[in-house]
N, C-alpha and C positions, 0 to 999 in steps of 0.2 A: 250432670257431671261429665267431664271427658273423661276418653277411655282408650287405650291403644291396647293391641294385641301381642301378647307375649307366648308364643309357643301352644296358640290355643287357648291361650286365657285372656279373657276380658278385664282387664285392670283399670282401677282410677289412677288416673296421672297425680292426683293428690293422695299421698299416706301420709297416715298418720303416724307422726312419729313420739314413741312413748316415751320421751326423755324428759320434758319439762312439763309434767303434768301438775297442776293445781294441789298445794300445799294448806295443810293444817297449819295452825298455829307451832305445832309442834315439832314442823318439819316435817311429818311423815307425809304422806299421800292420801287427799281427800277423797276417799272412794265415791263418795254421794257426787260431786261435781265431776267426776273421772266419768263414772256411768252415765251420768247424764251429757257428754261429750261425746261417749261411745255410741250411744243410741241415735243423739244426732248424726254422726258421721255415719251409722251404717244405712238409716233412713234416707240420706242425702245421696246413697251411693259411693261413698267410700268404704272400699272393700280391703285396702293393704293397710296393715298395722306393723309397726315396726319399735321392735325393743331390743334387749342386750343386756347382758350381764350385769355390766357398770352403773346404768341406770337406777336411779334413786335409790342406789347403794343395793342392789339385787333386788328392791322391791316391784320394778316395773315389771317382770317377769310376771311374777306371783299376780298383781294387778291386773295384768294382760288375762291371763287364764282365768281368773275368776270371772271378769265383767265380759270377756267375750265368750266364755262356756256356754253361754245362755243361748246363743245362738247357733244356727246348724253350722257343723263344720266347714260344709261346702258351701257358705255364705261367703267366707272371710278368706285372705291370705296372711298367712302370720310370719315372719321374718324375725330371726334372731341370729344372734353372732356368736363365734369361739373369743375369747377374751386373751388372743397371745400376744395382744400389744402392753398388758399390764407384767408389772415388775413382779414377778415369782420365784421360787427356788427352783419348783419344776414344772413341766407343763403336760398335764395328762387330759387330751381330748375325749375321751371315753368316758373317763368320772364326770365330767364337765356337762357335756352332751346329755347324758344320763340324767343330771341334775336339772337341767334346763329344759327338757320333756316332760319332766315330773314339776317342776314349777307352773308352767305354762299349760298344766294338763291335757296336754296334746300326745297322740301318737307319734306324729310327724312335723315338720317343719316345712312350709312352701316354699321359703327362701331362707336360705343359710350364707353367711358371712365369715368369711377370714375378719376379724375386727383389727383397722388401723394397722395395715401393712404400713409401715413407714421405714426411714434407714436406721431407727431404734429397734423396730419389731423384727425386722425382715432375718436376722441371723437366728430368733426363733422360730418362726414358720418354717425357713429352711433347713433346719439342723433336723435330719434323718433320725435321731436317735429319739426326738418325740414323735416322728411321722405325724404330722398334724394334718398335712395335705390329706395323705395316703388314708388317713384314717377317713377324714369326711369325702372323698370320693367314694369310697366303699357304701359308705352309708347314704349315699346319692344312688347307688348302686341295688342298695336293699330297700329302697322306696321311703327311708326316714327323713331324707329330705328331696324335696324335688327339683330343688333347683339351687346350684353352687354358685356364689359369688363371693367378692371381696369387698372391702373399704379399703381407701386408700388418703391420707394426707399426706404420702411422702411427695417429694420434688420429682419433676420428669424423667431424669435418669432413676430414680429409684422405682418408680412404676413401670420403666421399659425393663429393669432387671427382673421384677414381678413376673409382668408378662412371659420374658423370655423363659424362667423356673416354671411356672404352672399356669400360663395364661391359656393351655388348649385345655386345661379343666373347667376353665370359669363361662359361665354364662350371661355375668353381669359384672358392673363395678360400679361401687358408689363413690363422687369423689366431691369434693367441696367444690360448688358452682354457685357463681351470681354474677353479676354485669361487673362487680368490681374487680372481683378477681378473676375474671377473663382475662387481664392482661397483668393484674398484682401479682397474682401466683403463673400465670401462663397457662391457665385452667383451659384456654381455646386450642392448646399444643395437646393436652391431656386426651379433650374430647377426640380431636384426629387422631392422636395414638391409637386408642379406643376403637373406633368408628376403623382402622385399618384392619384390626384383629378380630372385626365383628362382633365386637361385646358394646352392647348399649352401655348408656350411662343413666345410674341413680342418682340423682343429686340430693345431697346433703347440704345445710347451711344457704338455703337460698335466698334469705336475708341477713346473713351473716351474725347470728346469734340474736337477731331484732334491729342493727345497726341500720341496715336499708329500709326499716319500716319505721324509723326514725332518723333519717339522715341530716337532721336541723335546718333551720328556716332556710336558709342561703338555698339546699340543693331542693325544697320542698318548692320554693318560688320560681327555681330555676324548671324544675320540671311541670308546673301547672302554666307556664306560659306556653308550653306544648299540646298538653292536654288537660284543661282545667276541672275535669269531672273525675281524674283518675288518680287514686291515693299511690302513696310511694311503693306500697306493697304488691299493688296492681303493675306499677311499670314495673318490678321485680320480676313476677312471677310471668306478666306476657313477655320478658326476654327470654326466658327457659322453656316458655311455650313456643317461641319461635325458633329455639336451636334445635340443630336435626342430633340425631341418635339418640335423644334424649327421653328416658323412660319415665319411671315414677319420680316426683319430687316430694319429695318428704319436708313436712313443717311439723317441728315441735311445738304446738300449741299448747298453752297453757290456760286459757278461757273459753267458755262457750261461745263468746263473743269473737274471740280472735277466730274461732272454726268458722262460724258463721261467714266473717269477712271473706275467709280462702273459700269456702264453698261458692261466693257469689261469683268472685274472680274466675274459678275453674268453672261453673257452671255457664258462664256469658261470654267467656273469650271468643273471639271473631276471628280475628289476626293483629299482627303486629307490622308494621311499614318498615321498610328498608330504613327510611327517613329516620323512624322513632328509637329505631333501633342504633344508627349513628348518634343520634341526639342524647340518648342515652350513654352512651358508651364516653362520650366528650363531656358529659356532667360529672360520672365516675372519675374523671381527674380532676374535680375539684374537691373528691373525698382525700384523695391521695396525700399522705406526707411521706416525709423521708428523702428519697434522691432518685432521679430519674434515669437511672440505668436500666440499660437495655439488652442486657446479658451478651454483650458481643464477644468478651473473654479477651480484650487485647490486652488486660492489665495485667492477667494472669501470669504471662510469660517473663512479667519485668518484675515480679514480686521474689526477693530473696528468702524466704518463709514458704513460698508455695502454696499460699494460702488461695481458696475457691473464692474470690472477692466479690462475682455476681451472686453467688449464693448466699455470703453472709451480709449481702445489700439487702437481698431481697427477705432475707431475714429480720432485719432491720427496720423495714419498710413497713414491714408486717406488724412489729411490735411498735411499732409509732402509732399506725391507726388502730389496734387493738390487741395489746398484749394478752397471749393467751399461752394455755397449758401446751399448745401444739407446736410454739416455737421453741417454749424450754426441751421440749421432747426432740425435734430437729438439732438443736444447739448440743444437747447433752450425746449426740449421736455422732458430731464431728470429732475426730481424734483430737489427742493430746498435740499442741504445738500448730495446730491448724485453726485454733479460735479467734474470734476478733481482740480478746486482748493480745495475741500473740503478733501484733501488727508493731513494725518497727519505726515505723511513721517516716522512713526514708523517703517516701513522696516519688518514688521510681514509675511506681505504676499510674500516676495522676498527669504525667508527662504523653502517656499513650491514652489517656480515656477520651474519645471524642464526644463525650458531652460535657467534659470539664469537672466534673464531680471531684470535690475534695474529699477523697475515698476515707485519708486517714482520720480526717475529722469527724466523718461519717462513724466508722469504727468506733473510736473513741466513744463518741456520744454514744452506742450502743454498749459500750461496756460499763458507761455509766447508768443505763437502765436496764440492764440485767437485772440487778436483785430486786427490782420489781415487777419481774414476769413471774406469773404463778408457776410453782412448780410441779411438773408433772408426776415425780418420785414422789412428793409430799401429797399430790391427791390419791395416787392409788393406796398409797399407807390408809389415809382416812378414810377411802370406801372401803379397804379392807375389814378396818375396825367396826364402821359401821354396817358393813353385812353380816360379823359377826355379834351384833348388839341385836338387830333385825332378827336372826338365825334363833337366838336364843329365847327373843318374845314368841317366837313360832312355835318354840317345843316347848 
């Protein structure tokens, strides 16, 4: 198993994300299979386990506490997160934190994150009335949090805003990072920005929800031409292991087979050539759908509605590849009058586009597919109801 040193701690590069655990037919976590996976992980040298309040409707924390509890506390690192990104009437960091410690059966968290700092949740995290950042800084000072960080699905300006506000208190940052989003979401710029702040990167979605493990026959055959014996997921993980300033690479594994495959990759990694890296990034272009916006912003000045066209096109591209609640979350954070549907189709922007993109047509198509994008608000409501249901069972 590969390890890296973080402030004197020897941490496994492969982290076990407890968000896609094996399930019973009832929809509840299969504790027996999960226990088998955690035992295999511990025996293979994985020592970083990541949970969060919304995972498995609140049951991930409980199962983590139960199954990791049989091991000496100093043998593993446990990460949890404050759900400031969820829709709620109010936010009480103390109440949530105490509940999480109790559910995980621990006196402290080795790593604790502000969960999903983004355009939509930033007003919550920055609200002085809630005092979220201040509270968790205090918990760190008292030793109940060993290392404080945050995760981000926001775009580059939002990440810069977060770092400006509380970056000095953060020790690590978890971002969506993989060879597709390296350019698709300008993840390389986020990596550069975090490095400039002296903040190491924790990786989430290394396989983009499994898409890069099963990228399609065309991509698989293209990759095999360069490395016949390497699986698609090996390509994806090798890319990240070769990326500077990357610490933990989290994988949300759902079966013992997936776990063993990943352990093999992280145990046998030697190097990743510059040629392979360039080849993989070129191959990533075959996965992309949408429009070739480079974010030059030449179009923005000529939009009578003042739309942030590059941002909208970036979200459109994401929705075309893999519609998700993250796209809906970022769309809902855009103010009224600045949404895709506000395009006047005047085409003034298109005259200035160096890529020749038919922007009005792309935004029109975006409006058409928006109803098919999963709703972030509905997901939060569903999770809240499920958590209440499970809480009643526990009581």
